[in-house]
N, C-alpha and C positions, 0 to 999 in steps of 0.2 A: 504493500500500500504506500509506504514511504517513497519507494522508487517511482511508482506511478504518479504520485503527487508531485515529486520533483521534476519528472519529465513534463508533466502538465504545466507546471509553473514556468519551466524553461521555454516551452512552446509559446506560452502566453507572452513572455518577455520578447521572444523573437518576432511574434506577430505585431506586438506593439511597436517595436523598433522599426519594423518594415513599414508600418503605417505612418509613423512620424517621418521617416526618411523620404517617403513618397511626396512629401510637401516641402522638400528643399527648394532653394532658389540658386541653382548651381552656376548660373552664367548671366550675362547681359539679358535683361528683360525676361528672365525666368526660364523654366524648363524647356519651352518651345520658342523662345525668342520673340514672343508676341505680346508680352506684358500681361499674360493671363496665368493666374494660379488656379489649380483645381481643388484647393483646400476648401473644406466645408466646416460649418459649425462656428463661424466667426460672429462677432458682435454685429447686430443690425443697426445699432444706434450707439453713439458715444455720449457719456456724461458731458456736462458743460465744460469741465476742465480737461476733457479728453480721456482716453483709456488710461489704465494704470501704467505709470512709468516704472519699468523694472530696473533699469539702470541708464546712466549716461556716462560715456567715456569722453573725457575732455582733452585727451593727449593724443588724438588721432593724427595730427599734422595737417598740412594744407592739401588741397586738391578737390576735384569734382567727381572722383571715382565712386561708382555705386558698389556696395558690398555684394559678394556672393556668399550664400549661407548653405552649408551642407552638414547635416548631423549636428554635432556640438561645436562646430567651428565656423568662424566668420573670416572672410578673406577680403582685403581691401588695399588698394594702392594709395600712397600718400607721399608727400615730400616735405623735407625740412630745408628751406632755402632752395638754391638752384643747383647745388652739387650732390644732393642726396635724395633720389627718388627710390622708394622701397615698396615691397609688398609685406603686409602684416597678416598674421593669423591671430585671431582673438577668440576668447571663450564665449560661447553663447550664454552661459550661466551668469557671468558677471561683467563681460566686456573687457576683461583684462588681456593684455598682450601675451601670447604664448611664444611666438617667435617673429622675427623680422629679417628680411634679406634685401640688401641693397641691389637695385637693378642698374643704376647708372645716374647720369645727370638729367636734369629737366631739359626737355627739347625746346628749341627755338626761343631762347630767353628774351630776345629783343622784339618779340611779336608786338603788333599794334592793331587794335587796342591790346594792352599788356595784361594778359592773364596766364602767365606761365605756371603750370602745375600738373600734377598727376591727373589722368583723365580716364584711363581704361578700366573696365571691370574684368577681374580674373575669370577664367573658365575652368571649372572643376570637372575632371573626368576620371572616375575611379579613384586610385590612390595618388593621382598627380593633379597639378593645375598648370595652366598656361596663362601667361600675362604679357602684355606689350606696354613698355614704358612710353612716355611722351617723346623720348628721344629715339624710339625704335628698337630698344632692347627686347627681344623676344626670348622668354625663358620657359623651361619646363622644370617644375619643382615638385618634390614629394610633399603631400599635405601634412604628413605627420610631423616633420621637422624642418621643412624648407630646403632640404638637400637638393642641389642642382643636378638634374639629369642631362640637360643639354641647353645650349644658348646660341642664338643667332642675333644679328643686327640687321634690320630692314634696310638701312642705308648701305652699310659696307658689304653685306653678303648678296644683296639683290639690286644694288644701285637705286634704292628707294628715294623718293622725293616727298617729304611731308609737306603739308600745307602750312599756311602762315601761323596757325595755332598749334603746330606740332601734331604728333600722332595721338589719336583719340579712340581708335578702333579697339573693340573687344574681340579676341580671336574666336573663330568658329571651329568646333570639332565635329566632324562628320565621319563616323566609322573610324577608319585608320588614318584619316587625313585631317590636317589642320589647315584652315583657310585664313589668309590674311591679305592685306592690301598695302604693299610697300609704296605704290605710286610710281610714276615715271612711265616712260614709253616702252621699256623692255620687259619689265616684270610688274605690270600694273597690279595684278593679283597673282598670288602663288598658292599652290597646294603643297604641303610638306608632309612627310611621314611623321606622324605624331610621336613615334617612339624614339626617333633619333634626329629629327629636324632636317633630314635629307630631302632634296627637291623632288617632287613628283611631276609637277608641270608648272610652267609660268605662262601667264596670259598677257600678251602685249595688246592692250585694248586701244582701238583708234582714238586719237585725242585723249589718251590716258591721263596726261598731265600729272599733277601732284595727287597725293592721297587726300581724300576729304575727311569727314569726321563722323561718318556713319559706320555701321557694322553690318556685315554680310548676313543674309538669311538664305535658307534653302527653299526653293520653289519647285513643285512638281506640276508641270503643265504641258499639255499636248504630247504626252508620252516622253517628255524629256526632263530629267533631273538637272536643275541648274542652280547656280549661286547668283543671287541678285544683290547688287551693291550700288550705292549712291555716290558717284564720283563728282568732281567739281563741275563738269560740263553736262553730265547726264546720268540718269538711272540706267543701269546696264545689266544684262544677263549673260553668263558664260556657262558652257556645258560643264557639268560637274566632273565627268570622267576624264575630260581632256583639257579643259580650260579654253576651249574654242569660243571666240566671241560670237554671240547669237543676235543681240538686238540692243537698241538704246532708245531713250526717250528724254529729250532735253528741255521740255517746256517748264517743268517745275524748278529747273536749275537756272533759268534765265534771270540775270540781274542779282543773283544770290552770291553773297560773299562767303557763306559757309553752309554747306549742305550737311545737316546734322541728324534729323530724325531717321530712324531705321524704317525702311518700307514695310508695309503691312500687306499681306496677300491672302487670297483664297482662290485656289485653283489657278485659272489663267488671269485673274484680276489682281492688279497691284496698285496700291495707293502710295504716293510719295508727296512730300511737301517741304517748303522752305518759307521762312518768314518774309523774305523779300520777293520770292517768286510767286508762291501760291500753292494750292493743293490740287492734285489731279489724279485721276484713275485711268490706267491703261488696261486694255484687254490684249493678251497675247494671241495671235492668230497665225495660221499657216500661210506662208507666202512662197508657193512653190515648194522647194525643198528647204526653205529657210523659215525663220520665225520673225515676225514683225510685231511691234507694239503700237496698237491703234488707240488713240485717245478717246476715252468714253466721256470724260468731262474735265474741265479745268476751271477753277474759280479762286480768286484771291481771298474770299471771305470764309474759306473752309479752315478747319484746324491746321495750323501751321507752326505752332510753338515748338521750341526745342524739345519739350517734354514728350513728344510723340503721340500716338493714338493707339486705341485698342479696338478690335472688331468683335462685337458681341452680337450674335444672331445676324440680323440684316443691317445693323447700325454701327457706325463709327462714333467713338467718343474721344474727344481731344480738345485742346484749348488753343486759343489765339489771343491776341491782345485784348479782345472783347470778352474773354472768359470761356467757360465750358460750353461745348456745342455737341448736339446729337445730330448726326447726318446719315441719311439713307445711303448705304454703301454703293449700290449699283447706279444710283441716279445723281448723287451729290446734293439732293434736296435737304435743306436744313429743317429739322423737326422742331428744335428749340435752341435757344442760347441764353445763358445767364452769366452775369459777371462773376458771382461767387468769390473765390480768392484770386481770380485773375489767371494769367498764364501760369501753367503748372506742368510738371511731369505726372504720369498717370499709370496706374495698373488696375486690374480687375481681379476680385476674389469674392466668391460666394455671393454673387448678386450685387456687389457694391463696387464703386469706383473709389480708389484711394488716390488723393491728389496731394502732391508736395509743391506748393506755390513758389514761384521765383522770389516772392517776398518773404519766404520762410514759414508761412502759415501752412496748415495741414487741414484737409477736409475729407469727409466721407459722404458720398452721394449715391443715391440709388441709380443703378444702370437701367433707367426707364426711358422708353421712347416717347412717352406722352408728355412729360414735364420734368422740370428740375426739382428734385426732392433731396435737400441736404439733410443728413442725419448726424451731423456733428462737425465742429471745426474748432481748432485751437492753435496756439503758437507754442512750440516746444520751448522750455525754459533756457536761459543763458544763451540767447541768440548771439552769434559771433559778429565781429566786425569784418564782414565779408568783403572781398574784392570782386566786383561783378554781382551776379545774382545767385540764388540758391538753385543750382542747376542739377544736383545729384538726384537720380531717380529713387523713388521709394521701393521698399522690398517687403513682401509678406512671406514668412516661412515658419512652418510649424507653430502656428498660433501667435507669432510675434510680428510686430510691425516695426521696421527699421527706417530711420531717417538719418541721412548723413549730410553734414554741412561742414564748412571750413572749421577744422580743429575738433569737431564733435561727431559722435554717433549716439543717437537715442534709440532705446529699445522699449517698445510698449507691448503689453499683454492685450491682445485683441480677442481673447477667448474668455476674458473676465476671471482668469485664475492663473496661479503661478505655474509656468511651464518649464521651470528650471530642469535642465538635463544633468542629472547627477551620475 
């Protein structure tokens, strides 16, 4: 009986652990790079002062990097001055640092406007993580202790050319390949063997120019698996198995100084946007033996803020300078718009939109296509003296809500109970 009880208890623990880990946030914009969490059982409304603050780490360092959260570990890039950009591992339980590894210097320190800082989100894959520093240092580290497996530099190894505000991309892992965007005309995008960093293919994209500030996503359309990336002059697609250039769409990039939001897609439809260009949807179609991107709509008043969009059902949710918008994905028709907390980064979890405003405020809003329904808002304590805006994206993982800003990381319990991982 004791043996059976012990085995039953062990099985229960294993099931519980598996359930918790299923709600990790292992990379940029979550498990599927679309800003959507599949987690359930979260608070549907916040108290006036906000959900319970579990802890605040005030020694994070500078930067705009969004954390990745896996199991009982948090991984985030930061910098101290311009000579030391690093990746940190912190404990979910209390936010304290477990280890830190220097990546290199901060990239493009004389940028204008001047916001030199760490930007990328690490990508966790099994027992390792991958990260790109603002100066193009690409590393593979073990998550247990930060031990380096391999290292490349996008400039020196691939002739990469970063944009004015340095490298901001978060690396994409797809099977055995790691995809990133050095920029430049010879190796605009590359696929590397994730185990050792060796080159699989490089893609010389027409008018490749420098790297921009978006991160690549996987799109399956018209029977072709492809990587979609937003470059300085156009949204582009390349064949996943070979790096062959497939198509481009330049309208949303016109007059834009910085192409930042990650494109959002469903099947052959892809939405992209920039603050100075506008928002637009393309439909990928067969053009003989090639693929073309046909514009479905383009409009300057659609969600265009740096904080991106989420696609829930048939509707896009995202912000512009006018606030939060709900937009019909296939037509571009605006269902509603509300000022709320203004321009913000966004994610979706358990029927709700989590917003981190560029002004530092945070809000919870129903993902409703009928009207704006705010379910709580607050400002995290000890707001920093930030340079620029609060640009880091929010994260929901394992019942906790994480907000990063210059120097600080806040952790909130959004299940209304202590979820300390012991």
